[in-house]
N, C-alpha and C positions, 0 to 999 in steps of 0.2 A: 572618456575611458570606454573602451569597447571590449568585447569578449576576448579577442586575441591579444590585446594589450595586457589584459589581466592575466592571461595564460602565460605570457612571456616571462612573468616573474619566476615561474618554475623552470623554464628554459629547456624542457625535455622535448626533443623532436625525433620521432621515429617514423612518422608517416610521411608519405611523399608530398611534395609541394602541391601536386594536383588535388590530392585528397584534402589537404588543408584549405585550398581555395574553394573546394566544393562545400566544406563545412562553413566557411565564411559566407558563401552565397546563401546558404540556408539560414544562417544565424544573424547576419549583419544587415538585413533589410527585410521588408515586408513582401518581397517578391514571391516567395514560396507560399506563404499564407494567403496571398492574393489569388492563388490558383484553387483555393478551397472555397467553393461557391454554394449558393443555395440550389436546391434541386431544380434540374431542368426537365423534369417529367412530373406528371401527376399520377397519383394512385388513389383509387377508391375501392375498398373491398367489395367483392361481388357477393351479395347476400345469399345467392344460391349455392355458394361454395363454403366449405368449412374453414375454420380459422387458420389451420395449418396450410391449406392450399392457398389461401389468400396471402399468408405471410410469405410463402415460397415464391409466389408471383411477384410480390414486392421486391424480393431479393433478386429475381431475374431482371426486373426493370432497372435496379441499381447497377447490375453488371453490364447491362446494355447501354445505359446512358451516362454513367458517371464519367466525367472527363479523365483522360489519361494524363499523366505527367511523366515524361521521360526526358531526362537531361542527358546530353551526349557525354558528359563527364562521368555518369554513374555506371557502376558495375552491376547493379541490381535493379529490377523493376518492381513496382508496387507503389500505390499511392492511395491515400484516403482523402478524396477531394470533395466530399459533401459536408456542408456546415452542420447539418442536423446531427451528424455523427459526433462532432465535437461536443455537442450538448447532450450526448447520451441517448439519442433517439435514432430510430431506423429511418433513413431518408424516405420520404413519402409521408412522414408525420402522422403515422397511424399507430405504430408500435414503439414501445420503449426498448432501449437497448438493455443488454445484460452485462453486469460487471461484478466486482467482488468475487472473482473466481480466477483460477489458473487452469486452463484446459490443457489437453495433451497434444500440443503441436508436434511433439515427437512422433505421434501416431501418423499424422498427415505426412511428415517427412518420410517416414518408413514405408507407408503403404501407397502414397500418392492418391490421386483422384480415382484411378481405376481400382485400387485396393479398397478404398472406402465404398465405392459403388458395389463391389462384390459382397462386402459385409452387409450392406443394406439389403441387397437382393436376397441374400441367404436368409435374413431375418423375415423378409416378406413371404418366403416360401414356407415358413413354419405354420402348421395348422392351428386353428383356433384364434386367429387374429380378428379383433373387432374392427368395425368400419373406421372407428376413430384411429386405431393403431395403424391400419392400412393407409389412411390419409396422412398420418404423421410420417411414416416411412417413405411414402411417395413424395412428400414435400422435401424430404432429405435428398431424394434423387434430383428433384428440381433444383435444389441448392447446389448440388454437384454440377449439374448442367450450367447453372449460372456462373460458376467459377470457370468452367471450360469456355464459356462465352467471353468472359473477361480475359482469359488467357489468349484466345484467338485474336482479340482486339489488340493486345500487346504485341503479339507476333506480327500481325499485319502492320502495325505502326513501326516496329523495328525494321521491317523489310524496306520501308520507305526512307530510312535514315542511313546515312553513310557512317562507317566506322563502328557500327554496333553489331557486327557479325558474331563476335564472341559472346555477347550477352544473349543474342537471339539463339545461338546454338545451344545454350543451356536450357532454354525453354522448349527445345525439341523433345526433351525427356521429362523434365519436371515442370510443374508438379503433377503431370499426368501419371507418371510412374514414380516409384520409390527412388529416393536419392541414392547414388552410389559414391559420389565424391563430396569433398568438403564444399566446393563451390555450389554443387547442386543442392546440398543440404541447406546452405545459407539462403540461396535463392528460393527454395521451397518454403523455408520458414518465413521469409519476407513476404511471399505471396499470400500464404494462409493468414499470417498475422495482419497484413494490411487489408485483406478482404474482410475479415471479421471486424476489423476496426472501421472500415468504410461503412459497414452495415450497422454501426452504432454499438457494437459490443467491445467492451474494454476488458481484455484478459491479461493477466500476468503472463510472463514468459517462462517462469519456472527455472529449473536447474540447467541453464544454458550451456555451461561448460561440460556437464555430464552428457547432455543431449548431443552435442557436436563432437565430442571427443573421438568416437570411433572413426568418423569420417576423416578427421584431420590426421589421426595417427596412421590410418591406412594410406593416405596420400603421401605423408612424409616418408613412410617406409618405401613406397614405390617411386619416390623422387618426382611426384607429380605436382608438388607445390612446395613452396618455402614458407617459413614462419612469417617472413616479411609480406609475402603475397596474401597469406591467410589474415594477417592483421589488417591489410588494406580492405579486404572483403568485409570483415566484421565492422570496420570503421564506416564503410558505406551504409551498412545496416543501421548503425548508431545514428548516423547523420539523418537518415530518412525518418527516424523517430521524432525529429524536431519539426515536422511539417506543420503542426498546429501551433507553432510558437506565437504567443501574443494574442491569440484569438479569444481565449477564455479569460475573462477578467473577474475581479471580485476576490474569490479565494485563490486565484492564481491559475496560470496555465500549467501544463505538464502534469496535471492530476488525473491521468487517464489509466491508472492502475497497471502500468506496464513494467512492474518490478522484475528484477533478475536475481536469482539466487546462485551463489557460487560456493564451491568447496563442500566440506562435510564428508560424511562416510556413506557408503552404500549398504545394501542389505547384508553383505558379508563382512562389514566392518572396515573395508578398505577405504582410504582417503581418495576422493574423486578428483582432487586438485590435479590439474593437468595443463598442458600448454595453452589451451583455450582460456583457462582461468587467468593466466598471466597476460595474454593478449588483450583480454577485455579490460583488465586493470590498466594496461598501457594506454589504451584508447581513452579511457575515462580521465586519466591523468593529463593526457596531452590535449584533448579537445574540450574537456570540462563540460560535457553535455549532461544536463541534469534530468533529461526526459526519461531515462531508464534508471531509476534508483536501484542501487545494488545492495544486497544483504549478503554478507559472507558468514557461513556457518563455521564457528570456531569451536575447538575442543582442546583437551589437554595435550593432544598430539600436534596441534597447530604450531608450526615453527616460529621461532623468533623473527625470522626473515619475513614471514607472512604478516605478523603483527606490525612490523615496521612498515611493510608495504601499504597496509591499510591506513596506518597513521600518516604516511607521506601524502596520501590522496585526501584524507579527511582534512588535513590542515589547509588545503587549498580552498575550502569552503564549499558552499552549495549543498551540504548535507547529502552528498551523493552516495556515500558508502557507509553502511551501518553493519552491525554484527548481531547474530543470534548465538546464544549460549547453547550449543547443540545438545549436550547431555541433559540440561534442564528441560529443554523443549521435548526431547524424546521421552523423558520420564513423565512429563505432564500428559503427553498424548497417550502413553501406555496406561497411566492411571485412569484416564478418561475411558479407555476401553478399546483404543485402536490396536490392532495386531502390530507387533514389532516390525514385521516385514513391510507394512504399509506406513507406519509412523516414520520409519527411517527415510522415507522419500519426501518428507514434509517440505512444503514451500509456503509462501504467503498467498493471500487472496488477491494480490495485486496492490495491496497497501502493506500491512505487516501482520494482520491476523493470520494465525497458523491454520492451514488446512492440508488435507491429503489431495495433491494435485491430480487433475484429470479424472477425479472420481467423486467430486463434491459439488452439490448445490450449496452455496453459502450466502448468508446474509447476517445481519446483526441488528439488535434493538438497543439503542443507547438510552440512558436516562441520567438525570442529575441527582446523585445521592445527597448533595448539599442542600438542594431544594427540599427533598424529603425530610432532611434533618431540620431545616428551618421551619417547615410547616408543623412538624412535631413539636419543636421547642415553643413556637408561638401559641400552641394550645395550652401552654403553662401546665405541664404535668406536675402533680404533687408527688415528689420523690424524696425519700429520706436518705438515700445513699446514691453514690455515683453508679454502682452496679445496677441498681434498680432503674435508674435513668437510661443507662446503656442498653439494658435488656428491652426496655420499652421502645427505644429507637430501632433496635433490631427487629422487633415485631412489626413496626411500621414498614421497614424495608422488606420483610418477609411477605407482608400483605401485598405490597406493590408488585413484587416479582411473581407471586402466585397469580395475580390478575393478568400480568403480562404473559405468562405461560398460557393462560386460558385464551387470550386474544390470538396468540400465535397458532395454537391448535385449531381454533375456529377458522382462521384465515387459510390455513393449509387445507383443511377439509373442504372449504368452499372455493378454493382456487383463487383467493384474493391476495392483495398485498404483494404482488410480484410473482406469486406462484403460477398465475395463469398466463404469464407472458409467453407467447410462442417463441421457441428457440430452436427451430429445426437446424439452422446453420451451426450454431455453437454446439448443439447436441452431437454432431458428427465427431467431435473431438473430446467427448466426455464418456468415460467407460460406463457401459451397461445401458446407455440410452438406446443404442441400436438394438442390442440383444433383447431388452425389455419392451421395445417399441413404445417407450414413454418419453415425454418431453423433459427437458432439463429442469423445469420448475414444477413438475408434477410427479416427482418420485422416481424419475428415470435414472439419475446417477446412483452409484453405490451408496453414497451418503447424502442426506439432506440435513443441513445443519444451520441453525439460527442461534447465534451467540447472544447472551446477555452481557451488555457492556455498561459498567458503571463509570461515571465521571464525577469529579469533585471529591474523591476520597481523601486526597491530601488535606483539603480544607476542612472536611468533616473531622479528620483526626486532630487537626490543630484546635478546632472548636471543642472537641471532647477533652483534649488535654488541658486547655485553659479553664473549661467549666469544672473539671475534676479538681484542678489546683485552686482556682479562685473561689469556688462555691463550696465544695465539699471538704477540702483540706485546709486552706487558709481562712475560709469563711469570711472573705472580704466582701463578697457579694451574695445576694440571694438569687434564686431563679427568677423571681418576680422583678428584681432590679435589673438583671441581665436583659430580660425581655423588654423592659421599659427603655433601657439605654439603646438597644438595637432598633426598637420601633421608632425612636427619635433620630436614628442615623447618627448617633454620637453627638448630637447638638448639645452644646454646653458641657461636654465631658472631655475636653481636649487634654486636661492634665492626666486623667485616668487613662485615656486612650494612648497617650505618649508613654506612660509607665508600662503599659502592657506591651506595646510595640517594641520597646527597647529592653524590657526586663525579662523576657522569656524566650528561650530557644525553641523554635518550632521545628517541624519535620524538615529534614535535609541537612542537619548540622551534626549528625552522628551523636545526637543527644538522646539518652534513653527515654525520657518522659514522652515526648511526642512520637518518637520512632516506635516505641513499644505499643502505643495506641494505634498507630498506623498498621503495624503488623497484625495486631489483634483484629482490627476492623476489616482489613483485606481478607484475612483468613476466615473470619465469620461470614463475610459476604460470599466468599467462595463456597462455603458450606451451604448457605441458604440457596444460592443460585444453582448449586450443583445437586440439590436434593432430588430433582426430577431430571435424570439424564436424558430422557426421551419423552416428548409430549406429542401424542397423535402422530407418531412416525417421524417426528422431527427431533434430531439430536440438539441438545441445549448446552454446548460448551460455555465456559465462563471466560470473559475478557474484561479488560479495564482500558478505557480510552476516553478521549474527548474529540480528537480529530478536528481541532479548531472550534468545537462547539462551546468552548469556554466563552467565546464572544456571544453566542446565542443564549447560553445559560445566564449570562450577566444581567440580561434584561429582567429576569424574574427573581433575582437574588436580593435578599435584604443585607443590611450591614452584618458584619461578623464580629465576634468577640476578639478576634486577633487584630482588630483595629481597622479593618478595611470597610470602606463606605459601601452603601448599596450600589449595585450595578458595576462594581469594579470587575475587571477581568482577572481571574484567579488561576489556579493551577491547571496546567495542561497534562493530560494523561495521568501518570503517577509521578510527575516531577514536582518539586517543591513550588509553592506559590512564588511568583516573581518578587525578588527582593528579600525573601525570608531565608535563603540559603547563604550564610555569611562565612562559612568555614572552608570554602574551596571545593573543587570537584571531587576530591577523594572522599570528603565527608558526605557529599551527596550520594556517591556510589555506595558507601557503607550503609547509609540510612536506607536506601532503596533495597539493598540486598539482604536486609534483615527479614524480608518477607519470604515465605515458602512459595516460590513460583511454580512448583510442580503441581499446585492446586489450581493454577490459572491456565487451563489447557488451550485457550484461544489466544492468549498472549497479553503482554503488558510492556509498554516501552518506557524507557527513561530518556528524556531529552536533555542534552547538554549543549549549551551555546558558549563557545569560547571567544574571547577577544582574539582576533587573528594574530596580534603581537605576541600572545602567550605561546604560540605554536611555531614560532620562527626558528629556523636553523636546525642543526642536528639535535640540539638539546631539547627543543620543542617536540620533535618527532619521538625522541627517546622517552620523554615523560608521557606523551599521549599513548604510545605503545604499552608502556608499563600500566597505565590506567585501564587500557583494554584488557590486559591480562588479569588485573585485579578484579574487574567486573566478572570475568570468567571464573576465577577462583572463588569468589564470594557467592556465586549462584544467582547472578542477575539473569534476566530473560532476554531482553532485546535492548540495544543501545543505539540511539541516534545522536550523532555528533555533528555540530556545525561550527564553522569558524567565520566570524564576521568582524568588520570594522564598523561600529555604530555610526561614526561620523560619515563613513561612505554611504551607509543606508540613508542617513538624513539628507545627504547631498543628492542621492538618487531620488529621494522624494521631491526635492526642489527642482532637479534637472534630470528627469527621466530619460531624455534623449541621449544623455551621456552613458547610460548604463543599460543598454537593451537586453543584455544577457547575464546580468548579475543575479545569481540564483541563491536562494535561501531555503533551508529545510522548514517546512510548515508543520506537517505531522507525519502521515505515511507517505508523503510526496514532497518533492522540491518544486518550487515555482520561481519564475523570474520576478524579482522584487517589484518591478515597475508594473506588473500585471495585477498586483494586489490592490484592493481598495484601501483607502486611508486607515480604516479601523484594523484591517488585517496587518498593514504595514506597522502600525503602532504596536500591535500585539507582539510582533517579531522584535521590534526595537526594545520593548520593555522587558523582554526575557533577561534573566540574570546573566551577566557576562562572567564566565569563569576564568580564573588565572591560576597558574600553579604557584 
């Protein structure tokens, strides 16, 4: 079974045979990945120069030496051909890459290299610049010259190739100048995106349909392009995004934070859905490329046809299309303090955490709330009531977060923990870095934000619910007895363990007991983590996630009162623990949506994995579209849906050569299943399979 055999089940063909063959060339062999090589140059920083000057020289060497890859079938040029970039490092192996951000590629498309240079030179002329600021701005100019060097190499290579005149002609204007046509805009985007990627920086793409809309509409009005031609250009961009296929193993390939946002409203409240939106969905449906995960912003005005379209693609699997509940996200951002005119432009950071794009330095600090709970429980607190026990746990959580805030403030002040990473290249596309003459990680962007992210909350809620019921209400167990049982990992207690596992409904079943405690816990966590909105100049939004860390967390976790043994892999993000959600997907959505997510400004996902047979035919699409609308109506935040056949996954584990492009949703990214390590594969397989 191969990528295109899998695709043929849908049967939709809109793209030309040549474009489909190009996709097959990228996806069905290791040929393209084989052109991504180790650095063929050496770089050693000159101690007589500043860090920004050295960084810019490193970027220049990348532009000079990185191999080009131009296929005669391609309509666009741009390639990230150094392996260090795949591993989030700047080729040269001196500097780390920058990720968890979405920069303003729209600015590069609009201004071109010449416009960016003018902006930097204007900032240089401002009086009072320090030596460090001058060095930073001059390093930006070197980065611009590096991109020009890369552009010249492409043009010279194209001149030596037959049949590439049309591609070469586009490079006569862009990206040196601002784009004027749709083709120029897509080529300019491809160039800037690929060059940043080549240098080890992984940025989200942001609101791509809104970004490209003016160029397409202008060309359509002038009869300079057809929708079919525009679809082909965008498809070539999508295909190029697979160039790192299969290289990164373990937690999977395709996790390079290159997410795309579609739909939603603009600052005036108008829906931005446009022909580009539909062209992108067409391409994803036909090529099933998972390397650019898509999130669609939906609201009460989203049409039934759009919900159906999303469901049609989600049922194909791969977890490629997800949804944001736009009104809830906007309310959360405004509550946090972002102005409405900025909040309305929200995208993700390249995964799913919500940020203001092109204006934000972003990072996050994850922790395991279940481990904090277990450490507290095993101290055997003497409590006469559940509320006393709960309040003491919250105090342990509060102490942890207070210490975390102190560490973040100290790191920012000292330029540690990623704050000191030079980022002259990426800073060109982040608002205020040029004007302030400050680096991306040193307060240059309009916003510097590091979110607190709790993992394990569903399992903490289950533990609290069972403790409340068994110890304080039914009085079947004492706290001391609970600690003893769990410290022995349920040894000799199989009867009791089975009674608990089968006799109580945990979070995810639309059952008030555990769901009520989950809601209480999440909202109390949000209040604790949100008490300090800003620490030492760093915004502290609140989020909930695991991003696959449930595997990492398992190693430190003890047995649970819910009957799980020590070191088992438990809940992902805010989804129910595997195997505990027994009442179907609608019950899961209802449980999740009892939380007030307007208090979780950085975001919180719900992961739903369906057995692919549950989504077959028109009826499956109808039911899934209805579930999406229910999620919107009940106030969820973000929903990730995947459709898989577990037997196919098991067969792929035994015969990986048969499934080179079988993709699954991991967390904020999708990855080809065969690039996952065995423990990651097992985690995906063990997720609850939903059926209607």
